[in-house]
C-alpha positions in Angstrom: 5.6 -100.7 144.1 4.2 -104.2 142.6 6.8 -106.9 143.3 6.7 -108.0 139.7 7.7 -106.2 136.5 4.8 -105.4 134.1 3.9 -108.1 131.8 4.8 -106.6 128.3 8.1 -106.0 126.7 10.2 -103.9 129.1 11.9 -100.3 128.9 15.0 -101.1 130.2 18.2 -98.9 131.1 21.9 -100.2 131.6 23.5 -97.8 133.8 27.5 -98.1 133.4 27.1 -99.4 130.0 30.4 -98.8 129.2 32.2 -100.7 131.8 32.9 -105.0 131.7 30.0 -105.6 133.4 27.9 -103.2 131.6 28.9 -104.7 128.2 28.2 -108.2 129.4 24.6 -107.5 130.8 24.3 -106.2 127.0 25.4 -109.4 125.7 23.2 -111.3 128.0 20.2 -109.2 127.3 20.2 -110.4 123.7 21.6 -113.9 124.3 18.7 -114.7 126.8 16.1 -113.3 124.7 15.0 -110.8 127.5 11.6 -108.9 126.6 13.0 -105.8 125.8 10.8 -102.9 124.3 13.4 -100.1 124.3 17.1 -100.3 125.6 18.6 -96.9 127.0 22.5 -96.8 127.6 23.6 -94.7 130.4 27.1 -93.9 131.6 29.2 -90.7 132.8 30.3 -87.9 130.4 33.3 -89.5 129.8 31.6 -92.3 127.6 28.6 -90.0 126.2 28.3 -90.4 122.7 29.7 -93.7 121.9 27.5 -95.9 119.7 26.9 -99.8 120.2 25.1 -102.1 118.4 22.8 -104.4 120.1 20.5 -107.0 118.8 20.8 -105.1 115.5 20.1 -101.7 116.7 22.6 -99.1 117.0 22.4 -97.2 120.3 23.7 -93.9 121.3 25.3 -94.0 125.1 23.5 -91.3 127.0 25.3 -89.2 129.8 22.9 -90.0 132.8 20.8 -87.3 134.2 17.5 -86.9 136.4 15.1 -87.4 133.4 17.2 -90.5 132.2 14.7 -92.7 134.1 11.6 -91.4 132.7 9.1 -94.4 131.4 12.0 -96.9 132.3 10.6 -100.2 134.0 14.1 -101.7 135.0 17.2 -100.5 135.5 20.4 -102.5 135.6 23.2 -100.8 137.6 26.7 -101.4 137.5 28.3 -97.9 137.8 29.8 -98.2 141.6 28.2 -97.4 144.8 28.3 -93.8 144.7 26.3 -93.7 141.3 23.7 -95.8 142.5 23.6 -93.9 145.5 23.1 -90.7 143.3 20.4 -92.1 141.3 18.0 -94.6 143.5 15.8 -91.9 144.3 15.1 -90.8 140.8 14.8 -94.3 139.7 12.4 -95.3 142.4 10.4 -92.2 142.0 10.1 -93.0 138.2 8.7 -96.4 139.2 11.5 -98.4 137.9 12.7 -101.5 139.6 16.6 -101.2 140.0 18.8 -104.5 140.2 22.3 -102.8 141.7 25.4 -104.5 141.1 27.3 -102.6 143.5 27.7 -103.1 147.2 25.8 -99.5 148.2 22.5 -101.5 149.4 23.4 -104.8 150.0 23.1 -105.0 153.8 20.4 -102.4 153.7 17.3 -103.3 156.0 14.5 -104.0 153.5 16.5 -104.5 150.3 16.9 -108.1 149.2 20.0 -109.5 148.5 19.5 -112.4 145.8 21.0 -115.4 144.1 17.9 -116.7 142.3 19.2 -120.5 142.8 19.3 -120.0 146.5 16.6 -117.1 147.7 14.4 -116.3 144.7 11.5 -115.6 146.8 13.4 -112.7 148.6 13.3 -110.6 145.4 9.5 -110.3 145.9 10.2 -108.4 149.0 11.8 -105.3 147.3 10.9 -102.0 147.5 12.1 -100.9 144.2 15.6 -101.9 145.0 17.1 -105.5 144.8 20.9 -105.7 145.4 23.5 -108.2 143.3 25.9 -109.9 146.1 29.5 -109.8 145.6 31.2 -111.8 143.2 32.5 -114.3 145.2 29.5 -114.6 147.5 27.4 -115.6 144.6 29.6 -118.2 143.2 30.0 -119.6 147.3 26.3 -119.8 148.0 25.8 -121.9 144.9 27.5 -124.4 146.7 26.5 -124.0 149.8 23.0 -123.7 149.4 22.3 -127.5 148.4 24.5 -128.9 151.3 22.9 -126.8 153.9 19.5 -127.8 152.7 20.6 -131.6 153.6 22.2 -130.8 156.7 22.7 -127.5 159.0 26.2 -126.0 158.4 28.2 -125.0 161.5 31.0 -123.2 160.1 32.7 -122.2 156.7 36.3 -121.2 155.8 37.0 -119.7 152.3 40.0 -118.6 150.6 39.3 -116.9 147.3 41.8 -116.5 144.3 40.2 -113.6 142.6 41.0 -112.7 138.8 41.8 -109.1 137.4 38.4 -108.6 136.0 36.9 -108.1 139.7 38.6 -104.8 139.3 37.2 -103.7 136.4 38.2 -103.8 132.3 41.3 -101.3 133.1 42.8 -103.8 135.3 42.4 -106.9 132.9 44.2 -104.7 130.1 47.0 -103.6 132.6 47.6 -107.4 133.5 48.1 -108.3 129.8 50.3 -105.0 129.5 52.3 -105.8 132.5 52.9 -109.5 131.8 54.3 -108.3 128.7 56.6 -105.9 130.4 57.8 -108.9 132.7 58.1 -110.9 129.5 60.4 -108.4 127.9 62.7 -108.2 130.8 61.1 -104.9 132.1 60.1 -103.8 135.5 56.1 -103.8 135.6 54.7 -100.8 137.3 50.9 -100.7 138.2 48.3 -97.7 137.7 45.2 -99.7 138.2 46.0 -101.6 141.0 48.0 -101.0 143.7 50.7 -103.8 142.8 51.6 -105.4 139.7 49.5 -108.3 139.4 51.7 -109.8 136.4 53.5 -113.1 137.8 52.5 -111.9 141.1 49.6 -112.2 143.5 48.5 -109.9 146.8 45.9 -110.2 149.6 42.9 -108.2 148.2 43.5 -104.5 148.6 40.1 -103.5 149.6 40.5 -101.2 152.9 41.2 -102.8 156.2 38.7 -103.0 158.9 39.2 -102.8 162.6 39.1 -106.7 162.9 42.0 -106.7 160.6 39.9 -108.6 157.7 39.4 -106.4 154.6 36.1 -105.0 153.3 36.1 -107.6 150.7 36.4 -110.5 153.0 33.5 -109.1 155.6 31.3 -108.7 152.5 31.6 -112.6 152.1 30.8 -113.0 155.8 28.0 -110.5 155.8 26.3 -111.3 152.6 26.4 -115.1 152.8 24.6 -114.9 156.4 22.1 -112.6 154.7 21.4 -114.6 151.8 21.3 -118.0 153.6 19.2 -116.6 156.4 22.2 -117.7 158.6 23.0 -114.5 160.9 25.2 -116.6 163.2 27.2 -118.6 160.8 30.4 -119.1 161.8 32.7 -117.8 158.7 35.8 -116.5 157.8 37.4 -115.8 154.7 40.8 -114.7 153.3 40.6 -113.0 149.8 43.5 -113.1 147.2 44.0 -111.2 144.2 45.8 -113.7 141.3 47.1 -113.1 137.8 44.1 -114.5 135.8 42.3 -112.6 133.5 38.8 -113.7 134.1 37.0 -116.1 136.4 37.3 -116.5 140.4 38.0 -119.4 142.1 37.9 -120.5 146.0 39.0 -123.0 148.2 35.9 -124.0 150.8 35.9 -125.9 154.0 32.5 -126.5 155.5 31.8 -128.1 158.9 28.4 -129.6 159.5 26.8 -130.7 162.5 27.6 -134.3 161.7 29.6 -136.4 159.2 28.3 -135.6 155.6 29.1 -138.4 153.2 31.3 -137.1 150.4 29.0 -139.4 147.7 25.8 -137.5 149.0 27.4 -134.0 148.6 28.4 -134.8 145.1 25.1 -135.8 144.4 23.5 -133.2 145.9 25.9 -130.7 143.9 25.4 -132.4 140.7 21.9 -131.8 140.8 22.0 -128.2 141.8 21.0 -125.5 139.5 23.6 -123.4 138.2 26.3 -125.9 139.1 28.7 -128.0 137.0 30.8 -130.9 138.5 34.0 -131.3 137.0 36.2 -134.0 138.7 38.2 -136.7 136.9 40.4 -138.4 139.9 42.4 -140.6 137.4 43.6 -137.8 135.7 44.0 -135.3 138.8 41.5 -132.7 136.9 39.3 -130.4 138.5 37.9 -127.0 137.7 39.9 -124.2 136.3 39.1 -120.6 135.5 39.5 -121.4 131.7 36.7 -124.1 132.2 34.1 -121.3 133.0 35.5 -118.3 131.2 32.3 -116.8 129.3 30.4 -119.6 130.6 27.2 -119.5 133.2 27.7 -122.7 135.4 30.1 -122.5 138.8 32.4 -125.4 138.4 32.9 -127.3 141.6 35.1 -130.1 142.1 37.7 -132.2 144.2 34.8 -132.7 147.0 36.4 -134.7 149.7 36.4 -135.5 153.1 38.6 -133.1 155.7 41.3 -135.4 157.1 41.2 -133.0 160.3 37.3 -133.1 161.1 35.2 -136.0 160.6 32.2 -133.4 160.1 33.7 -131.3 157.4 34.1 -131.0 153.6 36.6 -129.7 151.3 35.8 -128.5 147.8 37.0 -126.1 145.0 34.9 -124.1 142.6 35.5 -121.5 140.0 32.9 -119.1 138.3 33.3 -116.4 135.5 33.2 -113.2 138.0 31.7 -110.9 135.0 29.1 -113.4 134.2 27.7 -115.4 136.9 29.4 -113.3 139.5 27.9 -110.0 138.3 25.6 -109.5 134.9 24.2 -113.0 134.5 22.7 -113.1 138.3 21.3 -109.4 137.8 19.6 -110.7 134.9 18.1 -113.9 136.4 17.0 -111.5 139.0 15.2 -109.7 136.6 13.7 -112.7 134.9 12.4 -113.9 138.5 10.0 -110.7 138.4 9.2 -111.3 134.6 8.1 -114.6 135.1 6.1 -114.0 137.9 
């Protein structure tokens, strides 16, 4: 399969078009002027028949089947791992490239795991499938890559503060509803998440592994190592779900082989692609989820010397989980293949 997409307007399919990320993909395809000839919206039977307006056109959501990918050049998939696995062969047999937002293929040998600002060349090693990393991993690697290019990292410790959007559109709506329930004096009962997120937080509910880390935490460990090309990087993560509608935050501690001046780190991050510095020490003002909601950059701030380790830095970041953490990164991957 050619590593690049055809040099013409493309026939694009969005698999999972009715979900939160699918909807954001449609917005970004239009906003960024992606070269679309024909756009096909695919989803489950439950969503089939719905109509959506895109770029002045009225499109009908179709139920995905084996013939859905005939004549398609690019599939942007965000329908979950089982769906991606189910239709992978049909997509690649049709000659299309799949940029997949699920975790199905991220650690598979021969499938590139790509953040365009970090490892763009990996995208051209695909064999029909390119994996979009986990949302928290994407945001983190934008901060790590410029620093690691300047000086080798020895260890990374991360605590995440993950919004309801990471669990999908239904979780976001549930947070709104249950928050009102609490304000009205009622008892919130969650049906989407395992616990109510209204005025509450809980450790990420993905399955616990044998090492007592949850699946989400191990995704960050393994995916960061793969993207950065650092298979032996010492890395530990704690992932927490917090009552924020949209945009994740992360507290990051990075240990280097020798001292790393704060001003050097600030300069490197200030020039890094996809990054925005928000630092106002006088007003104690640093990145917040509301700074990045609906926006592309990952906001980084509170860059400081770790007082417990002369070789370590601390920083804080926020990024829109649906946008850069999912849909935007997927489209940027496709843009790499188009520009080539």
